[in-house]
C-alpha positions as CSV (number, residue, x, y, z in Angstrom):
1,M,0.1,0.0,-0.2
2,F,1.5,3.4,-0.9
3,S,1.3,6.7,1.0
4,K,-0.2,9.5,-0.8
5,P,3.0,11.3,-1.3
6,Q,4.3,8.3,-2.9
7,R,1.1,7.8,-4.7
8,D,1.1,11.3,-6.2
9,S,4.8,10.7,-7.3
10,L,3.9,7.9,-9.6
11,I,2.9,9.7,-12.8
12,F,2.0,8.1,-16.3
13,Q,2.2,10.3,-19.0
14,R,0.6,10.0,-22.8
15,F,2.2,12.1,-25.4
16,K,1.2,13.3,-28.9
17,E,4.1,12.9,-31.2
18,R,6.7,15.9,-30.5
19,K,6.9,17.8,-33.7
20,L,10.6,19.5,-32.8
21,K,12.3,20.9,-35.7
22,G,15.7,19.6,-36.0
23,S,16.0,18.9,-32.2
24,S,18.5,16.2,-31.4
25,K,17.7,14.2,-28.0
26,D,21.0,12.0,-28.6
27,S,23.5,15.0,-29.6
28,I,25.5,14.6,-26.5
29,F,26.0,11.3,-27.1
30,N,26.6,11.6,-30.8
31,P,29.0,13.7,-32.6
32,K,25.9,15.4,-34.6
33,V,24.6,18.7,-33.0
34,S,21.7,20.2,-34.1
35,N,20.9,24.0,-33.4
36,S,17.7,24.3,-34.9
37,V,14.7,26.1,-32.9
38,P,11.6,23.6,-31.9
39,E,9.0,24.5,-33.7
40,C,5.9,23.3,-31.3
41,F,5.2,21.2,-28.8
42,D,2.1,19.3,-28.5
43,T,0.9,17.5,-25.8
44,N,-2.1,16.0,-24.5
45,V,-1.4,15.0,-20.5
46,D,-3.3,12.3,-18.1
47,K,-5.3,13.9,-15.5
48,T,-3.2,12.4,-12.8
49,V,-0.6,14.9,-13.9
50,Q,-1.2,18.4,-11.7
51,K,1.7,20.4,-11.9
52,G,2.1,22.6,-14.9
53,L,-1.4,22.1,-16.5
54,K,-3.4,24.9,-17.6
55,N,-7.0,25.3,-16.6
56,E,-9.0,21.8,-19.1
57,S,-11.3,24.9,-21.0
58,Q,-7.8,26.0,-22.7
59,N,-7.0,25.0,-25.8
60,E,-5.4,21.5,-26.3
61,D,-2.4,22.6,-27.4
62,S,-1.4,24.5,-24.4
63,M,2.3,23.7,-22.8
64,V,3.0,21.7,-19.8
65,V,6.4,22.7,-19.4
66,A,8.5,25.3,-22.1
67,N,11.8,25.0,-21.2
68,F,14.7,23.2,-18.8
69,K,14.3,26.4,-16.7
70,E,11.0,25.6,-15.8
71,L,12.2,22.6,-14.0
72,G,14.3,24.6,-11.8
73,L,17.8,23.9,-13.7
74,S,20.5,26.7,-13.3
75,E,21.0,29.3,-16.3
76,V,24.5,28.0,-17.5
77,L,22.7,24.6,-17.6
78,V,19.9,25.6,-19.9
79,E,22.1,27.3,-21.9
80,V,24.3,23.8,-22.3
81,M,21.0,22.4,-23.4
82,E,20.1,24.7,-25.8
83,E,22.9,24.7,-27.4
84,I,23.1,21.5,-28.6
85,G,19.8,21.9,-29.7
86,D,17.9,20.3,-26.7
87,F,15.2,23.5,-26.0
88,V,12.2,21.4,-24.4
89,P,12.7,18.7,-21.6
90,S,11.2,15.0,-22.8
91,E,8.5,13.6,-20.5
92,I,10.5,11.9,-18.1
93,Q,12.8,15.0,-18.0
94,C,9.7,17.1,-16.9
95,V,8.8,14.3,-14.1
96,V,12.2,13.6,-12.8
97,I,14.4,16.8,-12.6
98,P,12.3,18.7,-10.0
99,T,12.0,15.7,-7.8
100,I,16.0,15.0,-7.6
101,L,16.9,18.8,-7.2
102,E,14.0,18.4,-3.8
103,G,16.7,15.6,-2.5
104,K,14.1,12.9,-2.9
105,S,15.1,9.2,-3.9
106,L,13.4,7.8,-6.5
107,L,13.2,5.2,-9.4
108,L,12.6,6.2,-12.9
109,S,11.9,4.7,-16.5
110,S,11.7,6.2,-19.9
111,P,12.1,4.2,-23.1
112,S,14.5,6.9,-24.4
113,Q,18.3,5.7,-22.9
114,P,19.5,9.5,-23.8
115,D,16.4,11.5,-22.1
116,R,16.7,8.8,-19.2
117,T,20.6,9.5,-18.5
118,L,19.9,13.6,-18.7
119,A,17.1,13.1,-16.2
120,Y,19.5,12.7,-13.7
121,L,22.9,13.7,-14.8
122,L,21.5,17.5,-15.2
123,P,20.0,17.9,-11.4
124,L,22.9,16.1,-10.2
125,I,25.4,18.2,-11.7
126,Q,23.7,21.0,-10.8
127,L,23.8,19.7,-7.3
128,L,27.3,18.9,-7.2
129,R,28.2,22.5,-8.4
130,R,25.8,23.7,-5.5
131,D,27.6,21.7,-2.8
132,R,30.9,22.6,-4.0
133,E,29.8,26.6,-4.2
134,F,28.7,26.3,-0.5
135,G,31.9,24.5,0.7
136,L,30.7,21.0,0.7
137,N,33.1,19.6,-1.9
138,S,35.7,16.8,-1.0
139,K,38.9,15.3,-2.2
140,H,36.6,12.4,-2.4
141,P,34.0,11.8,-5.0
142,R,30.4,12.9,-3.6
143,A,28.4,11.2,-6.1
144,V,28.8,8.1,-7.8
145,V,26.9,6.4,-11.1
146,L,27.0,2.9,-11.4
147,C,26.6,1.5,-15.2
148,A,25.8,-1.8,-16.5
149,S,28.5,-2.0,-18.9
150,E,32.0,-0.1,-20.2
151,E,29.8,1.1,-23.1
152,K,27.4,2.8,-21.1
153,V,29.9,4.3,-18.7
154,E,32.0,5.4,-21.8
155,Q,28.6,7.0,-22.7
156,C,27.6,8.4,-19.4
157,F,31.3,9.9,-18.7
158,N,30.9,11.8,-22.4
159,A,27.6,13.4,-21.7
160,A,28.5,14.4,-17.8
161,R,32.1,15.6,-18.9
162,Y,30.5,17.6,-21.7
163,I,27.9,19.3,-19.7
164,I,30.5,20.3,-16.5
165,H,33.1,21.6,-18.8
166,N,30.4,24.1,-20.6
167,A,28.9,24.9,-17.9
168,E,32.1,25.7,-16.2
169,L,33.3,27.7,-19.1
170,K,30.3,29.8,-18.9
171,S,30.4,30.3,-15.1
172,A,33.8,31.0,-15.7
173,K,32.8,34.4,-17.8
174,N,30.6,35.7,-15.1
175,H,32.9,35.3,-12.5
176,A,35.8,37.3,-10.8
177,S,39.2,35.6,-11.5
178,S,40.0,35.1,-7.9
179,D,36.6,32.5,-7.8
180,N,38.4,30.3,-11.0
181,E,40.3,28.1,-9.2
182,K,37.0,27.0,-7.3
183,L,35.6,26.8,-10.3
184,N,37.7,24.5,-12.3
185,S,37.9,22.1,-9.2
186,S,36.0,18.8,-9.8
187,I,32.7,18.4,-8.5
188,G,33.4,15.0,-7.1
189,L,31.2,13.0,-10.1
190,M,32.5,9.1,-10.2
191,I,31.0,7.1,-13.0
192,G,32.1,3.2,-13.2
193,T,30.9,-0.2,-13.2
194,P,30.4,-2.2,-9.8
195,C,33.7,-4.3,-10.4
196,E,35.5,-0.4,-11.0
197,I,33.8,1.2,-8.4
198,L,34.6,-1.4,-5.8
199,Q,38.3,-1.1,-7.0
200,Y,38.4,2.8,-5.9
201,I,37.0,1.5,-2.7
202,D,39.4,-0.6,-2.2
203,E,42.3,1.6,-3.2
204,G,40.6,4.6,-1.1
205,I,39.5,6.6,-4.1
206,V,36.4,6.5,-3.3
207,V,35.0,6.6,0.3
208,P,31.6,5.2,1.1
209,A,31.1,7.6,4.0
210,E,31.3,10.5,2.1
211,L,29.4,9.9,-0.5
212,R,25.9,11.6,-0.7
213,Y,24.5,10.6,-4.2
214,L,24.1,7.3,-5.7
215,V,22.8,6.2,-9.3
216,L,22.1,2.9,-10.4
217,D,21.6,3.3,-14.2
218,E,20.0,0.3,-15.6
219,A,19.5,-1.3,-12.3
220,D,17.5,-4.2,-13.8
221,S,20.2,-5.2,-16.3
222,M,23.0,-5.3,-13.4
223,L,20.7,-7.1,-11.1
224,G,19.7,-9.5,-14.5
225,N,23.3,-10.5,-15.0
226,H,24.5,-11.2,-11.1
227,L,25.8,-8.3,-10.3
228,G,23.7,-7.8,-7.4
229,P,26.8,-9.2,-4.8
230,E,28.9,-6.7,-5.9
231,I,26.3,-3.7,-5.9
232,H,25.8,-4.8,-2.1
233,K,29.5,-4.7,-1.6
234,I,28.7,-1.3,-2.4
235,I,25.4,-0.2,-1.0
236,R,25.9,-2.1,2.5
237,P,28.6,0.5,4.1
238,L,26.3,3.5,2.6
239,Q,23.1,1.8,4.5
240,H,25.2,1.4,8.0
241,H,26.4,5.0,7.2
242,D,23.1,6.4,6.8
243,E,21.3,4.7,9.9
244,K,24.1,6.3,12.0
245,S,24.8,9.3,10.5
246,N,23.0,13.1,11.6
247,V,23.7,14.9,8.6
248,K,21.8,14.8,5.5
249,R,20.8,11.0,4.1
250,L,22.1,9.6,0.8
251,Q,20.1,10.4,-2.0
252,T,19.3,7.3,-4.5
253,I,18.5,7.4,-8.1
254,L,17.6,3.6,-9.6
255,A,17.2,4.1,-13.4
256,I,15.7,1.3,-15.3
257,S,15.0,0.2,-18.8
258,T,11.2,0.2,-20.1
259,I,8.7,-1.4,-18.0
260,A,8.2,-4.1,-20.7
261,E,11.4,-5.0,-20.3
262,V,11.6,-5.3,-16.8
263,L,8.2,-7.1,-16.6
264,G,8.3,-9.2,-19.7
265,K,6.3,-8.3,-22.8
266,K,4.0,-11.0,-21.6
267,S,3.2,-9.9,-18.2
268,P,-0.5,-10.1,-17.3
269,L,-0.2,-6.5,-16.2
270,L,1.1,-5.2,-19.4
271,E,-1.5,-7.5,-21.6
272,R,-4.2,-5.8,-19.0
273,L,-3.1,-2.4,-20.4
274,E,-3.0,-2.8,-23.9
275,C,-6.5,-4.5,-23.8
276,D,-7.7,-1.5,-22.0
277,H,-6.2,0.8,-24.8
278,A,-4.0,2.5,-21.8
279,G,-1.4,4.0,-24.1
280,N,2.4,3.6,-23.9
281,I,4.2,4.4,-20.7
282,S,6.4,7.4,-21.7
283,A,7.5,8.1,-18.1
284,L,7.7,6.7,-14.5
285,S,9.1,8.1,-11.2
286,I,8.2,6.4,-8.0
287,E,9.6,8.2,-5.2
288,M,11.0,5.7,-2.4
289,E,12.1,5.8,1.3
290,E,16.1,5.0,1.5
291,A,15.4,1.8,3.4
292,E,13.0,0.8,0.4
293,V,16.1,1.5,-1.9
294,F,17.9,-1.1,-0.3
295,H,15.4,-3.7,-0.5
296,L,15.2,-3.1,-4.2
297,T,18.5,-3.8,-5.4
298,E,18.3,-7.3,-3.4
299,S,17.1,-9.0,-6.5
300,L,15.5,-8.4,-10.0
301,D,12.4,-10.1,-8.6
302,A,11.8,-7.0,-5.8
303,L,12.0,-4.5,-8.5
304,R,9.8,-6.3,-10.6
305,K,7.4,-6.3,-7.3
306,K,7.7,-3.2,-7.0
307,L,6.7,-2.0,-10.5
308,E,3.8,-4.4,-10.0
309,E,2.6,-3.2,-6.7
310,A,2.9,0.4,-8.0
311,M,1.4,0.0,-11.7
312,N,-1.6,-2.0,-9.8
313,S,-2.1,1.1,-7.3
314,L,-3.4,3.0,-9.8
């Protein structure tokens, strides 16, 4: 049974086709970059989504979110996204970015892998840059992103490096030279496979007690590939530290593949949704308590059960 905040955070959206002129969501992951301006953004959203909706009597073409700034992203990050041709956030980004900026742990899913990655990378980078400005940076990483494969590590690293580098350049133009040392310092983000991160922990490069943010990208794939023991070796010290610490708790993000991939295309639940003509699930976000996050990483079955319970509760 879900509490009201948990149920309110579980959002399903059915969007019409985006008519974006030349916009490329893969631009950070692909050398080809488009700077074209979107022609229009036509949406039709379920009544479950309340934030940002205009009165129902108004034109159906009303925008839900017009740009990344409305989601709470800083000016420099908005400019970075606009320069690569991303003017309008995707469905999953609209749902997830504000929640992460509020410091909440969550489970997210979207059919688009690039959109899914940017949905957590953008707010994570903003939080880390904010922490650094407040003097909370450390010589050890404050954030770790676990990826299922070396290929995914490279994709995520390239996207993060591009965003961070360009955001730092833009910030440097607006700061005095005395602040350049701070702007050029690391924001404390580490990206790697579970095995790589475990090695960094053994070498003292990553100190679990100093981690503030943890992301498991394609968590279902990692659990399905029997990486659960490695994940638990990383998470266990974080769990114990979180229980004893008086400081702000660990924020965890579990990013998973599409619902169909996790539950299986022959899932009775998905078959029922198809029979009910419920449409495709384009964005899913579930807020979670930290203790629940540890439970969900125990096995793929635990993750599937959570999704089934969430979807059945609607």
